[in-house]
C-alpha positions, 0 to 999 in steps of 0.5 A: 920401439926402435927395433920397429922403427929401424925396420920401418926404416929399411922397408922405406928407404929412408936413412936417419938423417932424412927421418930427422929432416922430414920430423924436424927431430935432431939426429942426437935425439934419434940416437937417444931413442936408439940407445933407449931414451922413450920419444915423447908423444909429440915426437912419436906422432911426428915419426908416425906422420913422417913414416905414413904409419899408425902410432899403433905400429910402435905399441909394445907387444906382449907376446 
């Protein structure tokens, strides 16, 4: 999940700090996602809404 999020942040020129402000999710919590903690559904909705993407964007692919 983090790889997709990081790619999206770069493409939209949004920092983790700005994402934190847009979503109300603390920077420490965002860092925990980078470290492998799975975000709650509620927080994933906030992230998807803030970045104007569908939740499907973050689904794991079994390719």
